[in-house]
FIGUDREN-935245 format. One record per residue (C-alpha): residue number from 1; x, y, z. Coordinates in steps of 0.02 Angstrom, whole numbers, plus 50000, padded with zeros to 5 digits. Example, Ala and Ser with C-alpha at 12.3 -4.5 7.8 and 13.67 -1.06 7.14 Angstrom:
REC     i      px      py      pz
REC     1   50615   49775   50390
REC     2   50684   49947   50357
This chain:
REC     i      px      py      pz
REC     1   55811   42826   43052
REC     2   55937   42956   42996
REC     3   56075   42842   43020
REC     4   55999   42712   42908
REC     5   55997   42842   42772
REC     6   56163   42921   42807
REC     7   56275   42935   42654
REC     8   56415   42833   42740
REC     9   56290   42697   42787
REC    10   56230   42694   42603
REC    11   56412   42673   42542
REC    12   56433   42537   42671
REC    13   56286   42444   42602
REC    14   56359   42461   42421
REC    15   56517   42379   42483
REC    16   56413   42246   42562
REC    17   56333   42205   42399
REC    18   56491   42213   42299
REC    19   56576   42104   42434
REC    20   56444   41971   42419
REC    21   56469   41970   42229
REC    22   56658   41956   42251
REC    23   56629   41806   42371
REC    24   56518   41726   42236
REC    25   56645   41749   42103
REC    26   56777   41669   42221
REC    27   56662   41524   42250
REC    28   56634   41491   42061
REC    29   56826   41503   42036
REC    30   56803   41658   41932
REC    31   56899   41781   42043
REC    32   57060   41722   42136
REC    33   57048   41674   42314
REC    34   57085   41812   42432
REC    35   56997   41948   42335
REC    36   56847   41947   42450
REC    37   56955   41967   42600
REC    38   57048   42110   42518
REC    39   56889   42196   42476
REC    40   56830   42193   42655
REC    41   56997   42263   42706
REC    42   57010   42399   42580
REC    43   56833   42479   42560
REC    44   56842   42597   42706
REC    45   56982   42694   42611
REC    46   56844   42766   42505
REC    47   56745   42919   42559
REC    48   56581   42990   42495
REC    49   56675   43146   42451
REC    50   56791   43048   42342
REC    51   56649   42970   42240
REC    52   56570   43143   42211
REC    53   56739   43213   42144
REC    54   56749   43074   42020
REC    55   56572   43081   41972
REC    56   56612   43252   41907
REC    57   56708   43169   41778
REC    58   56620   43013   41751
REC    59   56438   43075   41764
REC    60   56394   42911   41855
REC    61   56391   42883   42036
REC    62   56404   42691   42042
REC    63   56533   42684   41916
REC    64   56636   42810   42012
REC    65   56619   42699   42166
REC    66   56664   42543   42085
REC    67   56827   42624   41997
REC    68   56878   42690   42169
REC    69   56847   42513   42246
REC    70   56944   42433   42102
REC    71   57092   42544   42119
REC    72   57098   42508   42307
REC    73   57109   42312   42273
REC    74   57259   42305   42162
REC    75   57261   42147   42057
REC    76   57087   42096   42127
REC    77   57018   42262   42064
REC    78   56972   42197   41892
REC    79   56846   42076   41969
REC    80   56752   42217   42056
REC    81   56574   42236   41990
REC    82   56610   42093   41860
REC    83   56444   42050   41778
REC    84   56345   42169   41883
REC    85   56246   42320   41825
REC    86   56224   42473   41931
REC    87   56056   42428   41991
REC    88   56109   42259   42055
REC    89   56205   42373   42180
REC    90   56075   42510   42201
REC    91   55914   42405   42212
REC    92   55988   42278   42325
REC    93   56062   42424   42436
REC    94   55881   42502   42434
REC    95   55820   42332   42501
REC    96   55954   42324   42632
REC    97   55911   42498   42691
REC    98   55724   42468   42679
REC    99   55740   42312   42789
REC   100   55837   42412   42918
REC   101   55710   42556   42911
REC   102   55559   42445   42917
REC   103   55633   42362   43073
REC   104   55626   42534   43152
REC   105   55443   42576   43098
REC   106   55382   42401   43156
REC   107   55466   42424   43327
REC   108   55379   42585   43348
REC   109   55211   42530   43276
REC   110   55217   42376   43386
REC   111   55243   42492   43538
REC   112   55098   42607   43488
REC   113   54982   42453   43467
REC   114   55025   42391   43642
REC   115   55006   42560   43722
REC   116   54830   42579   43640
REC   117   54788   42408   43699
REC   118   54823   42450   43867
REC   119   54717   42610   43864
REC   120   54577   42524   43783
REC   121   54573   42397   43928
REC   122   54593   42538   44054
REC   123   54444   42636   43988
REC   124   54336   42489   43925
REC   125   54192   42537   44033
REC   126   54219   42731   44025
REC   127   54059   42790   43947
REC   128   54060   42936   43817
REC   129   53955   42996   43673
REC   130   53989   42922   43506
REC   131   53985   43054   43359
REC   132   53942   43033   43177
REC   133   53951   43184   43056
REC   134   54021   43284   43214
REC   135   53845   43258   43299
REC   136   53795   43158   43454
REC   137   53747   42983   43394
REC   138   53747   42845   43529
REC   139   53844   42805   43684
REC   140   54007   42703   43665
REC   141   54155   42692   43785
REC   142   54321   42763   43765
REC   143   54398   42597   43765
REC   144   54290   42542   43624
REC   145   54347   42700   43526
REC   146   54529   42656   43558
REC   147   54500   42474   43514
REC   148   54454   42533   43341
REC   149   54622   42612   43317
REC   150   54708   42465   43390
REC   151   54624   42359   43250
REC   152   54672   42483   43118
REC   153   54858   42494   43169
REC   154   54859   42311   43177
REC   155   54801   42301   42999
REC   156   54944   42426   42945
REC   157   55066   42314   43037
REC   158   54991   42159   42946
REC   159   55011   42254   42783
REC   160   55189   42295   42809
REC   161   55234   42114   42859
REC   162   55144   42053   42703
REC   163   55230   42187   42593
REC   164   55396   42133   42657
REC   165   55390   41972   42584
REC   166   55382   42046   42402
REC   167   55495   42203   42430
REC   168   55641   42126   42530
REC   169   55716   42042   42385
REC   170   55888   42039   42309
REC   171   55910   42106   42126
REC   172   56061   42004   42061
REC   173   56041   41982   41873
REC   174   56157   42098   41771
REC   175   56120   42203   41620
REC   176   55939   42182   41560
REC   177   55914   42046   41686
REC   178   55972   41890   41593
REC   179   56139   41853   41693
REC   180   56223   41836   41524
REC   181   56398   41900   41583
REC   182   56414   41757   41703
REC   183   56377   41620   41574
REC   184   56313   41469   41658
REC   185   56362   41531   41829
REC   186   56222   41657   41848
REC   187   56102   41564   41958
REC   188   56243   41501   42073
REC   189   56312   41677   42088
REC   190   56141   41743   42129
REC   191   56115   41611   42257
REC   192   56284   41650   42349
REC   193   56249   41839   42336
REC   194   56071   41819   42415
REC   195   56132   41702   42548
REC   196   56272   41813   42601
REC   197   56156   41964   42619
REC   198   56017   41858   42695
REC   199   55900   41895   42558
REC   200   55782   41801   42442
REC   201   55802   41832   42249
REC   202   55674   41909   42133
REC   203   55604   41768   42026
REC   204   55649   41873   41868
REC   205   55691   42058   41835
REC   206   55736   42171   41697
REC   207   55884   42284   41729
REC   208   55794   42345   41888
REC   209   55684   42270   42022
REC   210   55496   42294   41981
REC   211   55440   42459   42048
REC   212   55271   42395   42105
REC   213   55361   42341   42266
REC   214   55421   42516   42296
REC   215   55246   42588   42269
REC   216   55170   42455   42377
REC   217   55290   42503   42519
REC   218   55251   42694   42497
REC   219   55065   42658   42496
REC   220   55068   42548   42645
REC   221   55168   42683   42739
REC   222   55054   42817   42671
REC   223   54904   42724   42737
REC   224   54993   42709   42907
REC   225   55025   42896   42901
REC   226   54841   42931   42863
REC   227   54788   42818   43014
REC   228   54903   42915   43126
REC   229   54826   43075   43054
REC   230   54650   43001   43105
REC   231   54708   42970   43280
REC   232   54785   43146   43297
REC   233   54628   43222   43228
REC   234   54525   43119   43348
REC   235   54634   43188   43492
REC   236   54634   43367   43434
REC   237   54449   43367   43427
REC   238   54419   43286   43593
REC   239   54532   43410   43673
REC   240   54440   43561   43612
REC   241   54387   43671   43760
REC   242   54197   43643   43713
REC   243   54224   43455   43718
REC   244   54369   43439   43841
REC   245   54355   43246   43857
REC   246   54543   43231   43846
REC   247   54687   43342   43881
REC   248   54838   43355   43771
REC   249   54918   43508   43865
REC   250   55106   43487   43872
REC   251   55142   43644   43967
REC   252   55238   43733   43829
REC   253   55198   43912   43757
REC   254   55051   43893   43641
REC   255   55046   44071   43563
REC   256   55167   44207   43548
REC   257   55038   44332   43601
REC   258   54898   44242   43698
REC   259   54963   44180   43871
REC   260   54823   44068   43894
REC   261   54844   43963   43732
REC   262   54895   43778   43753
REC   263   54893   43717   43573
REC   264   54898   43525   43525
REC   265   55047   43558   43406
REC   266   55117   43385   43411
REC   267   54950   43308   43353
REC   268   54943   43449   43220
REC   269   55124   43404   43163
REC   270   55063   43225   43141
REC   271   54920   43289   43029
REC   272   55027   43401   42934
REC   273   55163   43272   42899
REC   274   55030   43155   42840
REC   275   54991   43270   42698
REC   276   55167   43248   42631
REC   277   55165   43067   42660
REC   278   55013   43048   42557
REC   279   55083   43163   42414
REC   280   55231   43038   42393
REC   281   55112   42901   42344
REC   282   55093   42988   42168
REC   283   55283   42982   42141
REC   284   55291   42799   42188
REC   285   55149   42752   42065
REC   286   55227   42856   41930
REC   287   55390   42761   41951
REC   288   55307   42591   41899
REC   289   55307   42622   41713
REC   290   55485   42629   41646
REC   291   55533   42606   41459
REC   292   55570   42428   41402
REC   293   55701   42345   41522
REC   294   55730   42510   41609
REC   295   55751   42697   41595
REC   296   55820   42817   41730
REC   297   55663   42916   41771
REC   298   55639   42831   41941
REC   299   55818   42858   42003
REC   300   55818   43038   42048
REC   301   55639   43038   42122
REC   302   55681   42883   42226
REC   303   55829   42972   42313
REC   304   55702   43082   42388
REC   305   55552   42973   42397
REC   306   55624   42817   42504
REC   307   55717   42913   42638
REC   308   55582   43040   42661
REC   309   55436   42924   42677
REC   310   55527   42829   42815
REC   311   55588   42996   42897
REC   312   55405   43063   42893
REC   313   55328   42905   42959
REC   314   55456   42884   43097
REC   315   55434   43063   43157
REC   316   55244   43038   43163
REC   317   55249   42866   43260
REC   318   55368   42963   43388
REC   319   55249   43105   43399
REC   320   55097   42986   43423
REC   321   55185   42889   43561
REC   322   55229   43056   43644
REC   323   55049   43111   43636
REC   324   54984   42950   43711
REC   325   55115   42958   43855
REC   326   55045   43130   43897
REC   327   54859   43088   43869
REC   328   54744   43140   44013
REC   329   54567   43068   44001
REC   330   54430   43174   44082
REC   331   54290   43057   44120
REC   332   54192   43181   44211
REC   333   54173   43281   44052
REC   334   54131   43125   43950
REC   335   53978   43103   44076
REC   336   53938   43285   44057
REC   337   53933   43289   43867
REC   338   53823   43134   43870
REC   339   53692   43245   43933
REC   340   53713   43392   43827
REC   341   53559   43351   43716
REC   342   53440   43315   43862
REC   343   53431   43135   43832
REC   344   53382   43126   43650
REC   345   53510   43000   43614
REC   346   53398   42872   43692
REC   347   53282   42884   43539
REC   348   53349   42734   43442
REC   349   53330   42624   43604
REC   350   53148   42679   43620
REC   351   53118   42651   43436
REC   352   53180   42467   43441
REC   353   53068   42442   43595
REC   354   52915   42508   43513
REC   355   52942   42401   43371
REC   356   52983   42240   43466
REC   357   52867   42263   43612
REC   358   52724   42374   43548
REC   359   52714   42311   43369
REC   360   52741   42485   43300
REC   361   52810   42498   43116
REC   362   52991   42556   43130
REC   363   52963   42713   43015
REC   364   52815   42766   43120
REC   365   52910   42748   43280
REC   366   53064   42842   43200
REC   367   52956   42991   43142
REC   368   52863   43007   43308
REC   369   53019   43004   43412
REC   370   53105   43121   43298
REC   371   52962   43246   43335
REC   372   52985   43222   43516
REC   373   53172   43253   43502
REC   374   53135   43409   43409
REC   375   53014   43461   43546
REC   376   53136   43421   43678
REC   377   53277   43532   43599
REC   378   53167   43669   43557
REC   379   53092   43684   43735
REC   380   53249   43642   43820
REC   381   53175   43506   43925
REC   382   53224   43332   43966
REC   383   53184   43201   43835
REC   384   53126   43079   43968
REC   385   52987   43200   44027
REC   386   52931   43235   43855
REC   387   52922   43048   43811
REC   388   52828   43003   43975
REC   389   52700   43139   43924
REC   390   52674   43064   43755
REC   391   52583   42905   43693
REC   392   52741   42815   43717
REC   393   52711   42794   43905
REC   394   52549   42695   43856
REC   395   52645   42584   43737
REC   396   52793   42545   43847
REC   397   52810   42525   44028
REC   398   52902   42656   44142
REC   399   53039   42522   44176
REC   400   53059   42495   43985
REC   401   53071   42685   43953
REC   402   53189   42727   44093
REC   403   53307   42580   44038
REC   404   53347   42675   43881
REC   405   53407   42826   43982
REC   406   53532   42717   44082
REC   407   53662   42720   43940
REC   408   53762   42579   44010
REC   409   53619   42464   43953
REC   410   53645   42529   43772
REC   411   53822   42478   43734
REC   412   53785   42329   43636
REC   413   53922   42195   43624
REC   414   54054   42325   43664
REC   415   54155   42207   43777
REC   416   54158   42070   43654
REC   417   54197   42184   43516
REC   418   54351   42259   43610
REC   419   54406   42086   43653
REC   420   54394   42029   43473
REC   421   54496   42177   43410
REC   422   54631   42153   43548
REC   423   54642   41969   43501
REC   424   54663   42008   43321
REC   425   54807   42123   43373
REC   426   54893   41999   43475
REC   427   54887   41876   43334
REC   428   54969   42011   43213
REC   429   55099   42054   43346
REC   430   55158   41869   43359
REC   431   55203   41881   43179
REC   432   55335   42018   43212
REC   433   55504   41941   43235
């Protein structure tokens, strides 16, 4: 990812865009034959430091670049940048860089989805407690939990694939976007430039490409960052010693003073970087309103915004893949934690049976079982014993009651739901080229 946004690579993309224009000018008999070839041969004589030096005089980076490129081409130099405006180069270069950067993100995201799919299948039947509000709720399986993340990350991949159709487009329309400098050659020149760069054109632009595309991109990547944050937080919570359902220990020093500490620092880094990714959304949205056919308020911020959102998300994906590769599942602790509340998690199952089999109004069954649960916890007894001592034993058979305490009986449609999530992921993965 750093190579994508390396200064020399950006310069290389500038040249690709200018070369595509020169090719178009040749094809339209505006520039002499051979200028395109000369440009391809001469461009590597220019270094970023040369552009920086000239910019101190011109005050304009693209102008400095085109001046140096023109000087390197001799007689063909007068056709360099002919009819272009700076943001034909800048915006189309951004798109080329974003296309390459997104290919890295997609590759890593596909890998993450596939790894989570494997784990979801592996732990499909590994029962654990489901938690809401941080409290014990109902039994689920670890595979079911992970299938939810498979689904969420698949949706992020889907968003990225959809956004690409709007974002990866060539801006080739000159000053204010009318193509006036090329007379009646404008659409032909645009077609050749776009074809050379393997891009589709924007239908219409001002002097710059519409910034809603950049905002959409940053928002989609920030959503992905927040999903990675959610998974990291999940793993951090489940790895706490008092829960200990998974282990994230990497064997490295966790504390400078406490020898026993093994901190989930990689997962914490994911969560920390997510904060920065989310903060960049504001900048991307602020760049949409530009005055009239353009102003320059987007330029400086985008030089920070675009590379950093990609570098951040790339690091987060790498970290998450590392976490998953080192993940250890403690199934025994999951079973142990299921019993922490002495069986009160069976209360919903009992309530449903009281309604359907004993014809008890739901709200009455709810209230009564809630009282039994409170009694169980205050007296530190088993919920099953308390229930059997209550009037529930006269309303339901012992078999019906005990079925609720076999948690594998109360997992609902978990297998089908896991399959449905994985099938959804498979369909999205097929769209990646």
